[in-house]
C-alpha positions, 0 to 999 in steps of 0.5 A, spaced: 818 760 427 824 762 432 831 764 429 837 760 433 843 762 436 846 759 432 842 759 427 843 767 427 851 766 427 851 761 421 847 767 417 852 773 420 858 768 417 854 768 410 853 774 410 861 776 412 863 772 406 857 775 401 858 782 403 865 781 402 864 778 395 859 784 394 865 788 396 870 786 392 865 783 386 869 776 385 864 771 385 856 774 384 853 770 390 852 777 393 845 776 388 839 775 392 838 769 388 844 766 393 844 770 398 836 767 400 838 759 397 843 760 402 840 763 408 835 757 407 838 751 406 841 755 414 834 756 415 831 749 413 827 752 408 830 751 403 824 752 397 822 758 402 829 761 400 829 758 392 822 762 392 824 768 396 830 770 394 827 768 385 822 773 385 827 779 390 832 777 384 827 780 379 826 786 382 834 788 383 835 784 377 837 791 374 840 794 380 849 794 380 853 799 382 855 804 378 861 809 378 859 811 384 852 809 385 851 804 389 843 801 389 839 799 395 843 793 397 841 787 395 845 781 400 840 784 406 834 783 401 836 777 400 837 775 407 832 778 411 827 777 405 827 770 408 828 771 414 822 774 414 818 770 410 821 763 414 820 768 422 812 770 420 810 766 415 808 771 410 808 770 402 814 772 398 811 777 395 809 780 402 817 780 405 819 783 399 817 789 402 818 788 408 825 787 405 827 793 402 828 798 408 833 792 411 835 793 403 837 802 405 839 800 410 845 796 408 845 801 402 847 807 407 852 803 411 856 801 403 856 809 403 858 811 409 864 807 409 865 811 402 866 816 405 869 815 411 875 810 408 878 818 404 881 816 412 886 812 408 886 816 402 894 819 405 896 813 408 895 809 402 898 816 397 904 816 401 905 808 400 904 808 393 910 814 392 915 810 396 912 804 392 910 800 399 906 795 397 906 792 403 903 798 406 898 799 400 896 791 401 894 792 409 889 798 407 886 793 403 885 788 407 883 792 414 877 796 409 876 789 406 874 786 413 870 793 416 864 791 411 865 783 412 865 785 419 858 790 419 855 785 415 857 780 420 854 784 425 848 787 423 845 781 419 846 778 426 843 783 430 837 783 426 836 776 424 837 774 431 837 779 437 830 784 433 828 777 431 822 780 437 821 786 434 821 785 428 815 779 429 812 785 432 814 790 426 810 784 421 804 782 424 801 791 425 794 790 421 797 795 415 803 797 413 804 804 415 810 804 419 814 801 412 813 805 410 814 810 414 821 809 412 821 808 406 819 816 406 825 817 411 829 813 406 827 817 400 827 824 403 834 823 406 836 821 398 832 826 396 836 831 400 843 828 399 843 828 392 841 835 391 846 837 397 851 833 391 849 837 385 849 844 389 857 841 392 857 841 383 854 847 381 859 852 387 866 846 385 864 849 377 862 855 378 869 857 382 873 853 377 878 859 372 876 856 366 879 863 364 886 860 366 887 855 361 885 860 356 878 859 354 870 863 355 865 862 360 862 859 352 867 853 352 863 848 348 866 840 347 
């Protein structure tokens, strides 16, 4: 089944709202069960949305941002799982596997913004030193708007603009393309984590412990 332009726009608006909720963690409507249900309502198949959402919710139940970690994105998992099941007619269990590359895409999109938003830290420090609450609020609203709009743009491109290539992609006789995408994302994550570990080890080695009166065998 095809997704109409109006449905694509409504899905983008819905993703903007739940994406913002994922960023601020206010109402938890970003969970896959909720996102898939909203998607099913827009597509006119609530039952399908509930089935796909319930299955994805089980898979994502233990994944939550903690500290600096960022798990696979539940918003795009719920959205694209339902969209793929709707457009291709695949089973919810198959949609769970097909939605993972889009979930990884959302994950790396957020990680990119976490790094890119360091640009605002200098301005935020300056505003804080001057007790300029208006400037701090403006920075917060700007970053939230950037993230929310990005959710909507990616959702519209994936659900409406690229639905024909995705249909061909899913009609392939095997899941080798999905496996390749998953492997690529896993390798990126592995080498990224390895590089971060090396950076931390170098920072610890370069730290001057002796200047604080200790030595290399300081315990906790």
